[in-house]
N, C-alpha and C positions, 0 to 999 in steps of 0.2 A: 504493499500499499504506500503510495508516494507522498505520505505526510512528512514533508522535509523538516519542518520546525513547528513546534508548539511550545510556547512558554508564557508565563505570567510575567509581565514587565511592570514598569513604573505605574504607580497609583492603582495597581490591581488590574490593569488592562490585560486582555488576553490576545495573543497573536498567534496565528497559524499560517503555515505556508504549504501549498500543495504543488506538485509538479505533475502536469497531465501526461501520463503515458498510456491511458486507456482509450479505447474506442468509445464512441457514443453509446453503443449498445452496453458495454461494460459499465459505463457511468450510470446508466439507467438502472441496471441491476444493483449497483452499489447504493444508489439512492433509495430504491425500494427496500433493500436490506436495512436501511436506517429508518425505515418506517414512514417514508415520505412518498406519496404518490401525487406527482404534479402533472398538470397538463403542460405538455412541452410546447414552448413557443415556436414559431416558424422563423428559421434563419436560413437565408439562401447559402450562407457559408457554414459549412459543418464545423469549422473551427470555432465560430461563435457559439454554436450550440454546445460544443464540448466545454467551453469556458463557463457557459451558463449553468450546465449540469455539475461540473467540477466544483464550482462555487457553492452549490447547495449540498454536494457530498461533503465538502470541507466543513461547512457549518454544521451538518448533521453529526459529523465526527466530534463537534464541540458540544453536542447535546442540544443544539438549537433546532426546534421543530417548527417555529413560526415562519410564515411566508415572508419573502423579501418584497417589499413595495417601495415604490419611488415617488417622491414629491415632484412638484412642478419644476424644480431646479435640477431634477435628475439625481437627488440625493437619496441613497438607500436607507430604508428603516425596516425594522422587524415588526410585522403587523401585530398589534395588540400587546406589545412588550414595552417595558420602560427602558430597555437597554439601548445603548447607541452603538451603531455599526458603521464601518467604513471598508470598502473593497477596492482592490486594485489588481490589475493583471498586466503581464508583459510576456508575450510569446506564450510558452507553455507553463508559465508560472503564475499562480494566483495566491494572493495574500489578503487576510482579513484581520481586522482589529475590533474587538468588542469591549465595551465598558458598561458596567451596571448603572452608572449615574453621570458620567462625564462625556461631553462631546469629543469625538475622536476623528483623526484623519490619517490615512495611510497611503503610501505610494510605493510601487516597485518598478524598477527599470533595469533592463539588461544593459550592461555597460558597453559602450561603442563610441567610435570617433564621430558618429553622426551628430552628437550634441554640439559639436563646434559650428555646425551649419546653422543652428537655431539659437545660439547663446545670446545673440543681440536682441532677441525677443523677450528675454526674461532677466538678464543680468544688467543691473544699473552701474552707474559710474562709481558709487560708493563700494559696491562689492568687487569691481574690477581692481580696485586699489590694493586689496589684500589677498587675492587669490595667488596661491604658490604655483609657479610655472611647473614645478616638478610633479605636482598632483592635480594640475588644472582640471583634467577630465573628470576625475573622481569627485572633486569639489563642485564642479558644475552640476553633477547629478544630485549631490546633496542640496545645492541651492534650489534647483528645480523642484526636487521632492518636498522640501521644506515649504516652498511657496504653494505647491499643490495641496499639501496637507492643510495649510492655513485656509486656502480657498475652500476646501471640503468642509472644514469645521464651521466657517462662518456662513456658508451656504448661500451666498448672494451672487448674482451674476455681475456683469460689467466691471470686473476687477482687472486692473492692468498689472501684470506681474512685475513690470519694471518700476512703475510710478507708486503703486500702492503697497508693495510688499518689499521688505528689506531684510536680508539675512545678516546676522552678526558674524564677525570673523571667527574662524575655527580652524584648528589643525585637523588634517585628515588622518584617520586610523580605521582599523577594522570595525571599531565602535566608537561612537562619539556623540556629543550633545552641542547643540547651537540653539539660537533663538531666531524667530522671524517676527518682525513687526508689521502689522497691518494698520495702515493709516489712510483713511478716506473720509473726507468731510468730518463729521462728528465722531466717527468710529476711529478708535486709536487703542490697540491691544497687542500684547506680546504673547506669543506661544512658544513653549520650550519644544525643541524638536530633537528627536533621537535618531541616529542612523546606524545602520549595520551593513557591512560589506560581506556578501557571502557567495562564493563560487560565481564570480562575474555578475553578481546581481546586487543592486543597491536598494535597500529598504529604508524608507524614512517614515517616521510616524510622530504624530503630535497629540497631546491630550490636554484639553482645556482645563484650567483650574477652576 
């Protein structure tokens, strides 16, 4: 069973990582073994269906039986539950974070030099001043992930990742902590962001206080 990681982290949040190696048919069987019988959505792309199924298999492995529903901003929620949920996927990897009472955001990205082509869209001048050239690629993924997590927690649209979100300086390692500040109009708040580098994958997550 490709449950790559499952741990309780800061503030009692629960994180789990799944690597999809199964076929769609195998994922359906795993979901049914978990006691969940869902109406399968239609996806033209079988990879998208596999992601949908694997996410629910992963949640069922964490004891979650509630249906995942999405609000008008596309933010996932567990139907009828007070828990907070965030989901991310990249390629064949899916990660979720759950907290009983605090808002959470998570992001996962497979590392690659494609990040250099889009860095101008999310890195601001303040961040460019402290990024270490030796670990630039990894730090760019942390910066992106931190801003994505803050965006997911806040749950509002029309956020400019360069102008409204700024990540505090940090040194890169296989595990680390930084902060991201969200400032737009009257909204001004700071989220602590945790990151983990695992087998060419960057996982970032934030937990609202």
